[in-house]
KOLNU-38435 format. One record per residue: residue number from 0; chain; x, z negated, y of N, C-alpha, C in turn. Coordinates in nm, 3 decimals. Each point is the difference from the previous one (the first is absolute). Layout:
N
R     k   c       n_X       n_Z       n_Y      ca_X      ca_Z      ca_Y       c_X       c_Z       c_Y
R   NUM   A         X         Z         Y         X         Z         Y         X         Z         Y
...
This chain:
291
R     k   c       n_X       n_Z       n_Y      ca_X      ca_Z      ca_Y       c_X       c_Z       c_Y
R     0   A     2.699    -3.568    -0.103    -0.008    -0.045    -0.139     0.126     0.042    -0.074
R     1   A     0.061    -0.093    -0.070     0.117     0.027    -0.083    -0.042    -0.013    -0.146
R     2   A     0.025     0.105    -0.079    -0.038     0.002    -0.141     0.127    -0.005    -0.084
R     3   A     0.014    -0.102    -0.083     0.108    -0.007    -0.098    -0.052     0.061    -0.131
R     4   A     0.083     0.083    -0.063    -0.041     0.064    -0.124    -0.074     0.129     0.025
R     5   A     0.040     0.074     0.100    -0.075     0.119     0.045     0.000     0.113    -0.103
R     6   A     0.097     0.004    -0.092     0.006     0.112    -0.094    -0.071    -0.029    -0.131
R     7   A    -0.051    -0.120    -0.020    -0.072    -0.033    -0.122    -0.139     0.060    -0.003
R     8   A    -0.065    -0.008    -0.112    -0.134     0.055    -0.017    -0.095    -0.052     0.105
R     9   A    -0.003    -0.130     0.020    -0.088    -0.059     0.100     0.052     0.022     0.141
R    10   A     0.130    -0.018     0.020     0.058     0.007     0.134    -0.029     0.130     0.070
R    11   A     0.009     0.111    -0.071    -0.031     0.131     0.059    -0.141     0.001     0.056
R    12   A    -0.094    -0.056    -0.074    -0.140     0.000     0.045    -0.022    -0.094     0.118
R    13   A     0.073    -0.111     0.005    -0.012    -0.090     0.114     0.049     0.071     0.126
R    14   A     0.114     0.068    -0.010     0.056     0.071     0.116    -0.095     0.111     0.045
R    15   A    -0.053     0.075    -0.095    -0.094     0.107     0.036    -0.123    -0.055     0.070
R    16   A    -0.052    -0.112    -0.051    -0.120    -0.060     0.061     0.031    -0.053     0.140
R    17   A     0.116    -0.062     0.017     0.037    -0.053     0.130     0.017     0.110     0.103
R    18   A     0.063     0.110    -0.040     0.017     0.114     0.090    -0.135     0.061     0.034
R    19   A    -0.088     0.012    -0.099    -0.133     0.056     0.025    -0.080    -0.088     0.095
R    20   A     0.028    -0.129     0.001    -0.070    -0.093     0.089     0.060     0.001     0.141
R    21   A     0.105     0.079     0.020     0.060     0.011     0.132     0.096    -0.113     0.034
R    22   A     0.048    -0.073    -0.101     0.091    -0.110     0.025     0.144     0.050     0.014
R    23   A     0.079    -0.075     0.073     0.144     0.026     0.006     0.062    -0.059    -0.126
R    24   A     0.058     0.086    -0.083     0.045    -0.041    -0.133     0.150     0.019    -0.014
R    25   A     0.064    -0.096    -0.062     0.139     0.008    -0.041     0.006    -0.037    -0.148
R    26   A     0.102     0.051    -0.070     0.014    -0.031    -0.141     0.141    -0.046    -0.028
R    27   A     0.015    -0.076    -0.108     0.131    -0.049    -0.040     0.015     0.016    -0.150
R    28   A     0.118     0.043    -0.044     0.026     0.018    -0.141     0.147     0.023    -0.025
R    29   A     0.039    -0.003    -0.127     0.143     0.010    -0.031     0.051     0.142    -0.007
R    30   A    -0.086     0.097     0.021     0.044     0.139     0.004    -0.077     0.075     0.106
R    31   A     0.065     0.102     0.056    -0.069     0.084     0.097    -0.051     0.128    -0.064
R    32   A     0.016     0.011    -0.132    -0.050     0.119    -0.070    -0.150     0.011     0.021
R    33   A    -0.049     0.120     0.035    -0.144     0.015     0.025    -0.081    -0.026    -0.127
R    34   A    -0.113    -0.064     0.017    -0.091    -0.026    -0.111    -0.117     0.097     0.009
R    35   A    -0.044     0.052    -0.114    -0.115     0.090    -0.001    -0.120    -0.069     0.062
R    36   A    -0.070     0.071     0.087    -0.116    -0.056     0.066     0.031    -0.076     0.126
R    37   A     0.127    -0.015     0.032     0.040    -0.076     0.117    -0.035     0.075     0.128
R    38   A    -0.041    -0.073     0.101    -0.030     0.058     0.130     0.131     0.028     0.073
R    39   A     0.015     0.121     0.051     0.122     0.036     0.070     0.006    -0.068     0.137
R    40   A     0.124    -0.029     0.042     0.020    -0.053     0.133    -0.013    -0.149     0.015
R    41   A    -0.025    -0.071    -0.109    -0.011    -0.146     0.008     0.141    -0.060     0.001
R    42   A     0.035    -0.080     0.101     0.135    -0.058     0.004     0.031    -0.083    -0.123
R    43   A     0.121     0.017    -0.052     0.040    -0.066    -0.124     0.127    -0.081     0.021
R    44   A    -0.001    -0.122    -0.050     0.116    -0.086     0.003     0.051    -0.022    -0.142
R    45   A     0.131     0.024    -0.020     0.060    -0.031    -0.129     0.004    -0.151    -0.019
R    46   A    -0.045    -0.044    -0.116    -0.006    -0.145    -0.025     0.010    -0.026    -0.149
R    47   A     0.112    -0.054    -0.043     0.017    -0.040    -0.139    -0.024    -0.150    -0.008
R    48   A    -0.107    -0.039    -0.064    -0.037    -0.141    -0.007     0.103    -0.084    -0.072
R    49   A     0.090     0.064    -0.076     0.102    -0.074    -0.073     0.123    -0.028     0.085
R    50   A     0.006     0.058     0.119     0.113    -0.023     0.091    -0.031    -0.119     0.090
R    51   A     0.089    -0.098     0.007    -0.026    -0.118     0.084    -0.032     0.038     0.144
R    52   A    -0.109    -0.057     0.050    -0.046     0.014     0.139    -0.045     0.140     0.038
R    53   A    -0.003     0.094    -0.094    -0.044     0.136     0.033    -0.145     0.001     0.045
R    54   A    -0.084    -0.075    -0.066    -0.142    -0.003     0.034    -0.019    -0.060     0.139
R    55   A     0.071    -0.108     0.026    -0.012    -0.064     0.131     0.049     0.091     0.112
R    56   A     0.106     0.078    -0.026     0.049     0.092     0.103    -0.104     0.106     0.033
R    57   A    -0.064     0.054    -0.104    -0.104     0.101     0.023    -0.117    -0.060     0.077
R    58   A    -0.039    -0.120    -0.036    -0.110    -0.065     0.071     0.034    -0.021     0.147
R    59   A     0.121    -0.041     0.027     0.041    -0.021     0.139     0.003     0.132     0.077
R    60   A     0.047     0.106    -0.065     0.007     0.132     0.065    -0.139     0.055     0.030
R    61   A    -0.091    -0.017    -0.094    -0.134     0.059     0.015    -0.094    -0.090     0.078
R    62   A     0.019    -0.131    -0.012    -0.087    -0.098     0.068    -0.148     0.034    -0.018
R    63   A    -0.047     0.013    -0.124    -0.139     0.041    -0.023    -0.100    -0.110     0.032
R    64   A    -0.117     0.042     0.044    -0.112    -0.093     0.016    -0.071    -0.022    -0.134
R    65   A     0.006     0.103    -0.086    -0.068    -0.004    -0.129     0.096     0.048    -0.108
R    66   A     0.002    -0.069    -0.112     0.085     0.037    -0.114    -0.088     0.009    -0.124
R    67   A     0.016     0.109    -0.075    -0.065     0.014    -0.130     0.110     0.010    -0.104
R    68   A     0.004    -0.096    -0.091     0.107    -0.008    -0.100    -0.049     0.052    -0.134
R    69   A     0.045     0.122    -0.034    -0.037     0.062    -0.128     0.115    -0.004    -0.100
R    70   A     0.120    -0.035     0.044     0.118     0.001    -0.087    -0.016    -0.101    -0.113
R    71   A     0.036     0.041    -0.122    -0.003    -0.091    -0.115     0.071     0.064    -0.118
R    72   A     0.043    -0.083    -0.093     0.033     0.049    -0.134    -0.131    -0.013    -0.076
R    73   A    -0.064     0.115    -0.026    -0.144    -0.004    -0.022    -0.046     0.038    -0.140
R    74   A     0.085    -0.007    -0.099    -0.048     0.022    -0.136     0.037    -0.119    -0.088
R    75   A    -0.082    -0.024    -0.099     0.025    -0.110    -0.093     0.134     0.018    -0.070
R    76   A     0.028     0.122    -0.046     0.124     0.024    -0.075     0.124    -0.022     0.084
R    77   A     0.000     0.050     0.124     0.117    -0.017     0.087     0.025    -0.146     0.032
R    78   A    -0.105    -0.074     0.024     0.017    -0.141     0.035     0.050    -0.081    -0.119
R    79   A    -0.042     0.034    -0.121     0.052    -0.068    -0.119     0.147     0.034    -0.020
R    80   A     0.037     0.123     0.031     0.138     0.045    -0.021     0.094    -0.051     0.109
R    81   A    -0.051    -0.010     0.124     0.084    -0.038     0.113    -0.064    -0.119     0.074
R    82   A    -0.001    -0.117    -0.059    -0.070    -0.114     0.062     0.060    -0.044     0.133
R    83   A     0.131     0.011     0.016     0.062    -0.039     0.127    -0.042     0.095     0.111
R    84   A     0.001     0.128    -0.030    -0.046     0.099     0.098    -0.148    -0.020     0.032
R    85   A    -0.078    -0.032    -0.103    -0.143    -0.024     0.022    -0.021    -0.116     0.096
R    86   A     0.076    -0.105    -0.016    -0.015    -0.114     0.090     0.046     0.036     0.141
R    87   A     0.107     0.078     0.010     0.050     0.039     0.132    -0.104     0.080     0.077
R    88   A    -0.060     0.099    -0.066    -0.093     0.090     0.069    -0.141    -0.057     0.010
R    89   A    -0.042    -0.077    -0.098    -0.138    -0.046    -0.005    -0.022    -0.139     0.057
R    90   A     0.107    -0.077     0.015    -0.013    -0.137     0.054     0.083    -0.016     0.127
R    91   A     0.130     0.026    -0.011     0.089    -0.028     0.113    -0.024     0.094     0.118
R    92   A    -0.020     0.129    -0.026    -0.026     0.094     0.110    -0.128    -0.035     0.076
R    93   A    -0.113    -0.022    -0.068    -0.120    -0.041     0.074     0.020    -0.128     0.080
R    94   A     0.076    -0.095    -0.056     0.023    -0.125     0.071     0.078     0.024     0.129
R    95   A     0.103     0.084    -0.006     0.082     0.029     0.118    -0.084     0.068     0.109
R    96   A    -0.083     0.094    -0.041    -0.084     0.070     0.098    -0.105    -0.095     0.057
R    97   A    -0.050    -0.090    -0.083    -0.098    -0.097     0.049     0.061    -0.094     0.103
R    98   A     0.123    -0.043    -0.023     0.067    -0.087     0.097     0.014     0.072     0.134
R    99   A     0.045     0.126    -0.004     0.016     0.076     0.125    -0.136     0.018     0.069
R   100   A    -0.101     0.029    -0.079    -0.134     0.021     0.057    -0.052    -0.123     0.070
R   101   A     0.021    -0.117    -0.061    -0.046    -0.124     0.062     0.075    -0.025     0.131
R   102   A     0.132     0.015    -0.003     0.082    -0.029     0.118    -0.034     0.093     0.116
R   103   A    -0.029     0.128    -0.033    -0.021     0.101     0.104    -0.147     0.033     0.024
R   104   A    -0.090    -0.068    -0.069    -0.142     0.021     0.022    -0.052     0.134    -0.046
R   105   A     0.063     0.058    -0.102    -0.043     0.129    -0.053    -0.110    -0.019    -0.104
R   106   A    -0.088     0.097    -0.010    -0.105     0.002    -0.101     0.060     0.053    -0.130
R   107   A    -0.011    -0.076    -0.110     0.057     0.040    -0.128    -0.110     0.017    -0.104
R   108   A    -0.002     0.118    -0.063    -0.085     0.026    -0.116     0.092     0.028    -0.117
R   109   A    -0.004    -0.086    -0.101     0.088     0.011    -0.116    -0.082     0.038    -0.123
R   110   A     0.048     0.098    -0.074    -0.077     0.054    -0.114     0.035    -0.074    -0.129
R   111   A    -0.102    -0.043    -0.071     0.018    -0.063    -0.130    -0.083     0.077    -0.104
R   112   A    -0.025    -0.063    -0.112    -0.053     0.071    -0.117    -0.102    -0.081    -0.078
R   113   A    -0.086     0.071    -0.071    -0.095    -0.066    -0.091     0.071    -0.067    -0.117
R   114   A     0.126     0.038    -0.025     0.072    -0.055    -0.115     0.056    -0.140     0.024
R   115   A    -0.039    -0.063     0.111     0.025    -0.144     0.013    -0.098    -0.078    -0.087
R   116   A    -0.097     0.069    -0.059    -0.097    -0.060    -0.091     0.024     0.047    -0.144
R   117   A    -0.077    -0.056    -0.092     0.002     0.048    -0.137     0.020    -0.105    -0.107
R   118   A     0.066    -0.109     0.032     0.024    -0.104    -0.101    -0.123    -0.085    -0.025
R   119   A    -0.089    -0.005     0.100    -0.126    -0.074    -0.013    -0.113     0.090     0.047
R   120   A    -0.121    -0.020    -0.052    -0.113     0.082     0.045    -0.045    -0.042     0.140
R   121   A    -0.070     0.089     0.070    -0.052    -0.038     0.132    -0.112    -0.101    -0.013
R   122   A    -0.027    -0.069     0.110    -0.110    -0.097     0.000    -0.135     0.070    -0.004
R   123   A    -0.006     0.120     0.056    -0.123     0.079    -0.002     0.029     0.130    -0.078
R   124   A    -0.077     0.104     0.029     0.017     0.125    -0.074     0.134     0.067     0.029
R   125   A     0.045    -0.009     0.126     0.128     0.057     0.041     0.079    -0.104     0.078
R   126   A     0.129     0.030     0.020     0.085    -0.093     0.072    -0.026     0.008     0.150
R   127   A    -0.030    -0.114     0.060    -0.017    -0.009     0.145     0.123    -0.064     0.061
R   128   A     0.001    -0.008     0.132     0.112    -0.060     0.071     0.014    -0.149    -0.031
R   129   A    -0.106    -0.061    -0.051     0.005    -0.143    -0.031     0.062    -0.029    -0.136
R   130   A     0.014     0.101    -0.085     0.064    -0.021    -0.130     0.150    -0.020     0.018
R   131   A     0.054    -0.097    -0.074     0.144    -0.027     0.007     0.077     0.105    -0.078
R   132   A     0.111     0.051     0.055     0.083     0.095    -0.075     0.046    -0.059    -0.133
R   133   A     0.003     0.085    -0.101     0.049    -0.039    -0.132     0.054     0.126    -0.066
R   134   A     0.119     0.044     0.039     0.054     0.127    -0.048     0.054    -0.009    -0.143
R   135   A     0.013     0.117    -0.062     0.052     0.006    -0.136     0.135     0.070    -0.007
R   136   A     0.051     0.049     0.114     0.124     0.077     0.001     0.090    -0.045     0.113
R   137   A     0.127     0.040    -0.006     0.092    -0.032     0.108    -0.043     0.068     0.129
R   138   A    -0.054     0.120    -0.011    -0.053     0.067     0.119    -0.108    -0.086     0.066
R   139   A    -0.097    -0.042    -0.079    -0.107    -0.084     0.055     0.051    -0.131     0.054
R   140   A     0.097    -0.060    -0.069     0.054    -0.129     0.047     0.073     0.017     0.133
R   141   A     0.082     0.103     0.013     0.073     0.018     0.126    -0.095     0.038     0.113
R   142   A    -0.102     0.078    -0.029    -0.095     0.034     0.107    -0.081    -0.122     0.044
R   143   A    -0.036    -0.085    -0.094    -0.071    -0.123     0.036     0.089    -0.090     0.084
R   144   A     0.127    -0.010    -0.037     0.093    -0.079     0.079     0.021     0.061     0.138
R   145   A     0.003     0.133     0.006     0.013     0.068     0.128    -0.118    -0.025     0.091
R   146   A    -0.119     0.000    -0.056    -0.120    -0.033     0.078     0.014    -0.137     0.065
R   147   A     0.038    -0.098    -0.081     0.011    -0.136     0.050     0.108    -0.011     0.106
R   148   A     0.111     0.071    -0.021     0.108    -0.002     0.098    -0.046     0.056     0.134
R   149   A    -0.075     0.108    -0.003    -0.051     0.060     0.124    -0.088    -0.099     0.074
R   150   A    -0.095    -0.060    -0.070    -0.095    -0.090     0.065     0.065    -0.132     0.041
R   151   A     0.102    -0.042    -0.072     0.072    -0.122     0.039     0.076     0.021     0.131
R   152   A     0.057     0.119     0.017     0.085     0.027     0.115    -0.077     0.058     0.119
R   153   A    -0.117     0.055    -0.025    -0.077     0.062     0.109    -0.149    -0.019    -0.029
R   154   A    -0.057    -0.105     0.050    -0.138    -0.034    -0.034    -0.102     0.100     0.054
R   155   A     0.040     0.083     0.096    -0.091     0.101     0.053     0.004     0.130    -0.080
R   156   A     0.088     0.009    -0.100     0.015     0.124    -0.078    -0.121     0.024    -0.089
R   157   A    -0.016     0.125    -0.040    -0.103     0.040    -0.096     0.067     0.057    -0.123
R   158   A    -0.031    -0.055    -0.116     0.045     0.053    -0.129    -0.117     0.075    -0.062
R   159   A     0.019     0.128    -0.028    -0.106     0.082    -0.058     0.035     0.033    -0.144
R   160   A    -0.082    -0.047    -0.092     0.019     0.032    -0.142    -0.071     0.131    -0.030
R   161   A     0.077     0.095    -0.050    -0.054     0.131    -0.036    -0.005     0.015    -0.152
R   162   A    -0.088     0.087    -0.047    -0.009     0.027    -0.144     0.088     0.118    -0.037
R   163   A    -0.023     0.054    -0.116     0.062     0.126    -0.041    -0.045     0.109     0.098
R   164   A     0.096     0.077     0.053    -0.033     0.102     0.098    -0.004     0.139    -0.064
R   165   A    -0.094     0.079     0.044    -0.018     0.136    -0.048     0.011     0.096     0.118
R   166   A    -0.016     0.128    -0.026    -0.009     0.095     0.109     0.124     0.085     0.020
R   167   A     0.004     0.066     0.115     0.100     0.102     0.032     0.140    -0.059     0.014
R   168   A     0.095     0.056    -0.075     0.140    -0.041     0.015     0.088     0.116     0.045
R   169   A    -0.063     0.108     0.046     0.069     0.114     0.061     0.105     0.060    -0.094
R   170   A    -0.044     0.020    -0.125     0.083     0.068    -0.098     0.104    -0.087    -0.068
R   171   A    -0.001    -0.131     0.026     0.104    -0.086    -0.058    -0.041    -0.064    -0.133
R   172   A    -0.123     0.019    -0.042    -0.044    -0.056    -0.127    -0.002    -0.151    -0.001
R   173   A    -0.034    -0.061     0.115    -0.004    -0.145     0.011    -0.144    -0.050    -0.005
R   174   A    -0.015    -0.130    -0.025    -0.133    -0.059    -0.002    -0.067     0.017    -0.135
R   175   A    -0.113    -0.066    -0.014    -0.068    -0.004    -0.130    -0.072     0.128    -0.034
R   176   A    -0.024     0.088     0.096    -0.068     0.125    -0.029     0.098     0.118    -0.005
R   177   A     0.080     0.019     0.106     0.093     0.113     0.002     0.102    -0.007    -0.112
R   178   A     0.041    -0.120    -0.039     0.098    -0.013    -0.108    -0.058     0.052    -0.132
R   179   A    -0.127    -0.028    -0.024    -0.065     0.047    -0.122    -0.015     0.152     0.002
R   180   A    -0.046     0.052     0.114    -0.018     0.145     0.012     0.133     0.073    -0.018
R   181   A     0.105    -0.051     0.066     0.132     0.063    -0.012     0.050    -0.004    -0.144
R   182   A    -0.022    -0.111    -0.068     0.044    -0.013    -0.138    -0.070     0.101    -0.091
R   183   A    -0.130     0.012     0.016    -0.076     0.094    -0.084     0.042     0.143     0.030
R   184   A     0.022     0.032     0.125     0.040     0.137     0.036     0.140     0.035    -0.050
R   185   A     0.082    -0.103    -0.026     0.131     0.023    -0.061    -0.010     0.019    -0.150
R   186   A    -0.119    -0.018    -0.055    -0.019     0.015    -0.143     0.001    -0.130    -0.078
R   187   A     0.013    -0.112     0.070     0.000    -0.130    -0.067    -0.144    -0.047    -0.023
R   188   A    -0.013    -0.102    -0.083    -0.130    -0.060    -0.027     0.014    -0.149     0.024
R   189   A    -0.026    -0.045     0.124     0.031    -0.138     0.037    -0.084    -0.104    -0.074
R   190   A     0.064    -0.113    -0.028    -0.069    -0.116    -0.057    -0.069    -0.076     0.113
R   191   A    -0.127    -0.028    -0.016    -0.074    -0.074     0.102    -0.081    -0.111    -0.066
R   192   A     0.006    -0.118     0.060    -0.061    -0.118    -0.060    -0.152     0.000     0.015
R   193   A    -0.065    -0.034    -0.111    -0.146    -0.018     0.003    -0.038    -0.145     0.026
R   194   A     0.098    -0.089    -0.002    -0.029    -0.144     0.014     0.072    -0.063     0.118
R   195   A     0.034     0.081     0.100     0.052    -0.054     0.126    -0.092     0.046     0.112
R   196   A    -0.057    -0.097     0.072    -0.105     0.030     0.097     0.049    -0.026     0.141
R   197   A    -0.027     0.096     0.088     0.044    -0.007     0.140    -0.115     0.045     0.092
R   198   A     0.021    -0.016     0.131    -0.096     0.047     0.100     0.073     0.098     0.092
R   199   A     0.028     0.121    -0.047     0.089     0.093     0.072    -0.055     0.043     0.135
R   200   A     0.093     0.033     0.089    -0.034     0.041     0.136     0.086     0.119     0.039
R   201   A    -0.060     0.094     0.070     0.074     0.116     0.049     0.102    -0.044     0.104
R   202   A     0.123     0.051    -0.011     0.109    -0.044     0.087    -0.024     0.037     0.146
R   203   A    -0.062     0.114     0.025    -0.030     0.038     0.139    -0.100    -0.097     0.061
R   204   A    -0.098    -0.039    -0.078    -0.099    -0.098     0.050     0.068    -0.135     0.024
R   205   A     0.091    -0.037    -0.091     0.074    -0.124     0.019     0.083     0.005     0.128
R   206   A     0.068     0.113     0.025     0.080     0.014     0.119    -0.081    -0.016     0.127
R   207   A    -0.116     0.065     0.004    -0.086    -0.010     0.119    -0.049    -0.142     0.021
R   208   A    -0.039    -0.067    -0.108    -0.049    -0.137     0.011     0.111    -0.094     0.047
R   209   A     0.122     0.021    -0.048     0.111    -0.086     0.040     0.032     0.015     0.148
R   210   A    -0.007     0.122     0.050     0.022     0.022     0.143    -0.107    -0.072     0.081
R   211   A    -0.125     0.011    -0.046    -0.109    -0.069     0.070     0.021    -0.151    -0.003
R   212   A     0.037    -0.052    -0.115     0.023    -0.144    -0.013     0.117    -0.046     0.087
R   213   A     0.100     0.085     0.014     0.117    -0.036     0.081    -0.036    -0.020     0.146
R   214   A    -0.108     0.061     0.044    -0.042    -0.011     0.139    -0.100    -0.112     0.022
R   215   A    -0.041    -0.065    -0.108    -0.090    -0.115     0.010     0.082    -0.129    -0.006
R   216   A    -0.065    -0.112     0.005     0.071    -0.128    -0.004    -0.025    -0.077    -0.128
R   217   A    -0.052     0.065    -0.101    -0.023    -0.066    -0.128     0.132    -0.053    -0.054
R   218   A    -0.003    -0.118    -0.061     0.122    -0.062    -0.052    -0.025    -0.055    -0.139
R   219   A     0.106    -0.043    -0.067    -0.013    -0.053    -0.135     0.010     0.109    -0.104
R   220   A    -0.083    -0.007    -0.102     0.002     0.095    -0.112    -0.131     0.077    -0.002
R   221   A     0.011     0.131    -0.026    -0.118     0.086    -0.006     0.013     0.097    -0.116
R   222   A    -0.111     0.019    -0.073    -0.002     0.097    -0.109    -0.063     0.131     0.049
R   223   A     0.068     0.111    -0.029    -0.050     0.132     0.039     0.009     0.089    -0.124
R   224   A    -0.114     0.031    -0.058     0.000     0.074    -0.126    -0.122     0.091    -0.009
R   225   A    -0.003     0.083    -0.103    -0.113     0.088    -0.023    -0.121    -0.075    -0.051
R   226   A    -0.113     0.067     0.003    -0.126    -0.064    -0.037    -0.020    -0.008    -0.151
R   227   A     0.063     0.092    -0.074    -0.025     0.008    -0.144     0.110    -0.069    -0.081
R   228   A    -0.041    -0.064    -0.107     0.093    -0.059    -0.098     0.014     0.101    -0.114
R   229   A     0.122     0.053    -0.017     0.024     0.108    -0.095     0.121    -0.031    -0.087
R   230   A     0.000     0.051    -0.123     0.119    -0.012    -0.084     0.103     0.103     0.045
R   231   A     0.126    -0.025    -0.034     0.104     0.098     0.034    -0.030     0.136    -0.063
R   232   A    -0.059    -0.003    -0.118    -0.036     0.125    -0.068    -0.103     0.077     0.080
R   233   A    -0.104    -0.067     0.046    -0.105     0.068     0.075     0.053     0.049     0.135
R   234   A     0.089    -0.074     0.062     0.061     0.045     0.125     0.073     0.132    -0.021
R   235   A     0.074     0.008    -0.110     0.073     0.124    -0.031    -0.092     0.117    -0.027
R   236   A    -0.107    -0.025    -0.074    -0.096     0.107    -0.030    -0.063     0.051     0.129
R   237   A    -0.040    -0.090     0.086    -0.062     0.043     0.127     0.098     0.079     0.086
R   238   A     0.125    -0.041    -0.001     0.101     0.072     0.079     0.015     0.143    -0.050
R   239   A     0.000     0.018    -0.130     0.013     0.135    -0.056    -0.123     0.085     0.032
R   240   A    -0.117    -0.060    -0.006    -0.123     0.074     0.033     0.005     0.043     0.147
R   241   A     0.042    -0.089     0.089     0.009     0.035     0.141     0.105     0.107     0.025
R   242   A     0.100     0.008    -0.089     0.104     0.102     0.013    -0.043     0.134    -0.058
R   243   A    -0.122     0.007    -0.056    -0.052     0.127    -0.047    -0.017     0.013    -0.149
R   244   A     0.036    -0.102    -0.076    -0.018     0.004    -0.145    -0.147    -0.025    -0.033
R   245   A    -0.049     0.069    -0.101    -0.134    -0.030    -0.050     0.002    -0.137    -0.065
R   246   A    -0.114    -0.072    -0.001    -0.002    -0.135    -0.058     0.054    -0.006    -0.142
R   247   A    -0.036     0.097    -0.083     0.049     0.000    -0.138     0.151     0.020    -0.003
R   248   A     0.049     0.091     0.085     0.144     0.024     0.007     0.074    -0.124     0.050
R   249   A    -0.059    -0.065     0.098     0.065    -0.119     0.057     0.016    -0.109    -0.105
R   250   A    -0.103    -0.024    -0.078     0.009    -0.106    -0.101     0.094     0.039    -0.113
R   251   A     0.007     0.128    -0.029     0.090     0.046    -0.107     0.147    -0.002     0.044
R   252   A     0.023    -0.002     0.132     0.136     0.011     0.051     0.075    -0.133     0.001
R   253   A    -0.071    -0.110    -0.027     0.065    -0.131     0.002    -0.009    -0.065    -0.137
R   254   A     0.084    -0.104    -0.017    -0.004    -0.078    -0.124    -0.046    -0.142     0.033
R   255   A    -0.125    -0.032    -0.025    -0.047    -0.137     0.025     0.072    -0.098    -0.092
R   256   A     0.038    -0.114     0.055     0.066    -0.101    -0.082    -0.030    -0.138     0.059
R   257   A     0.049    -0.102    -0.067    -0.015    -0.137     0.050     0.137    -0.051     0.044
R   258   A    -0.001    -0.107     0.076     0.125    -0.058     0.047     0.086    -0.046    -0.117
R   259   A    -0.062    -0.063    -0.099     0.075    -0.049    -0.115     0.061     0.115    -0.080
R   260   A    -0.079     0.105    -0.022     0.049     0.113    -0.078     0.117     0.070     0.068
R   261   A     0.001    -0.004     0.134     0.108     0.064     0.075     0.117    -0.094     0.027
R   262   A    -0.009    -0.124    -0.051     0.108    -0.095     0.020     0.001    -0.064     0.137
R   263   A    -0.117    -0.007     0.066    -0.009    -0.057     0.135    -0.101    -0.114     0.005
R   264   A     0.005    -0.086    -0.099    -0.096    -0.110    -0.008     0.011    -0.095     0.119
R   265   A     0.117    -0.002     0.067     0.016    -0.091     0.113    -0.074     0.048     0.125
R   266   A    -0.046     0.125     0.001    -0.075     0.048     0.115    -0.137    -0.066     0.003
R   267   A    -0.049    -0.036     0.117    -0.131    -0.066     0.006    -0.113     0.094    -0.038
R   268   A    -0.104    -0.055    -0.060    -0.114     0.081    -0.044    -0.088     0.041     0.118
R   269   A    -0.013    -0.087     0.098    -0.096     0.027     0.108     0.047    -0.068     0.128
R   270   A     0.028     0.079     0.103     0.036    -0.055     0.131    -0.090     0.060     0.109
R   271   A    -0.125     0.022    -0.036    -0.096     0.059     0.094    -0.017    -0.089     0.123
R   272   A     0.003     0.063     0.118    -0.009    -0.074     0.125    -0.139     0.009     0.061
R   273   A    -0.041    -0.108     0.061    -0.124    -0.006     0.078     0.035     0.025     0.146
R   274   A    -0.051     0.109     0.057     0.031     0.038     0.138    -0.116    -0.027     0.096
R   275   A    -0.089    -0.090    -0.035    -0.116    -0.028     0.085     0.041    -0.034     0.142
R   276   A     0.099    -0.085     0.014     0.043    -0.043     0.133     0.057     0.117     0.081
R   277   A     0.081     0.084    -0.062     0.059     0.114     0.071    -0.108     0.097     0.046
R   278   A    -0.099     0.024    -0.084    -0.107     0.092     0.039    -0.078    -0.056     0.119
R   279   A    -0.014    -0.131     0.005    -0.071    -0.060     0.113     0.084     0.010     0.128
R   280   A     0.128    -0.028    -0.010     0.088     0.005     0.117     0.009     0.141     0.056
R   281   A     0.010     0.098    -0.089     0.019     0.138     0.042    -0.130     0.077     0.011
R   282   A    -0.112    -0.066    -0.027    -0.132     0.064     0.006    -0.002     0.126    -0.085
R   283   A     0.051    -0.012    -0.121     0.012     0.114    -0.090    -0.115     0.004    -0.100
R   284   A    -0.034     0.122    -0.042    -0.072     0.014    -0.124     0.103    -0.028    -0.110
R   285   A    -0.044    -0.023    -0.125     0.097    -0.020    -0.106     0.105     0.110    -0.001
R   286   A     0.131    -0.035     0.005     0.104     0.104     0.004    -0.005     0.090    -0.122
R   287   A     0.028     0.128     0.015    -0.001     0.091    -0.114     0.113    -0.031    -0.095
R   288   A    -0.018     0.037    -0.127     0.104    -0.019    -0.098     0.104     0.110     0.010
R   289   A    -0.044     0.122    -0.001     0.091     0.114     0.008    -0.045     0.089     0.116
R   290   A     0.091     0.089     0.041    -0.036     0.093     0.106    -0.103     0.100    -0.052
C-alpha cells in the first residue's frame, strides 16, 4: 500500500492502521521530516506533486497494488487564496494517479469531503451518495472536480467522502477537536459556529475504515461519517469535556457565534452525511463521533 499525504492529520492515521493490519506500507510526501505519530521504519519516497512527472516516477518505483490518496489543499481559506494550487492538488493530482492506477491495475482510494455539498439541501435528512454535489467554496468545487476526474480516469476507483475529523493529532493541534483544546490551553477563546452542522468522525476510526475499504472491491462514491449530527460549537464543547474540562468550564471557554456574525456566510449551513451504505459494507455499528 502506498499512502500519499502521510504527514497530514488523516494520513498519519491511515499509515498507522495499515501497519497495524500487517500490510506492507510505503509513503510519499514532499518532505522526509518525521511527523508526530508516524510509524517508524515505513519506507518513504520524496514526492513533490508540483514537480512534473514526480508522482509518476514514485508510482513506477513503488509499483503499489493499493494507493490511498490523502494529499489535498484542504482548507476553504487556502483554496480561495491559492486557486491554481487548489486545482493542481485537488483535481490534477488525483487525475494523474487515477490514470496510472487504471493502466497498471492498482486499487485507488481517493479521499474527498462533505464540503462538496452545501449550496442545495439534501433530498432526505442527510446527504447520500445519490445527492449531486453543489459546493459553496473553491475547496468544495475543486474536490468535486477531483472526484469526477478520478472516476472518469479509473472506473474501478473508490472516492470516499469524509466529514469533519476529530481525535488524536499527536500534539499538533490539528482536527476539529485537538485544535480547539490546544487553542483554549493557550489562553484563547475560540469562535465556534452554532449554525454549521456536520457529522464528525474520529480520524483513527476513519483511517481503519479506509484501510479496510482499500482491501475490498467497492467502487464509485462512498460516504463515511459519524452517526451524530452536531454543530461546530457542540463538537468543540465535547472535545473540551473529553480533554478533562468540566461541562461548565468547557462551555465558558468558547465563544458561540454564527457564520454571518463571523463573516463566513459563504460556509454551508449543513453538510451532514448519510453513512448507511458504508456501515452495511463494513458491518459497522454507527461510527463514534469522538474517541
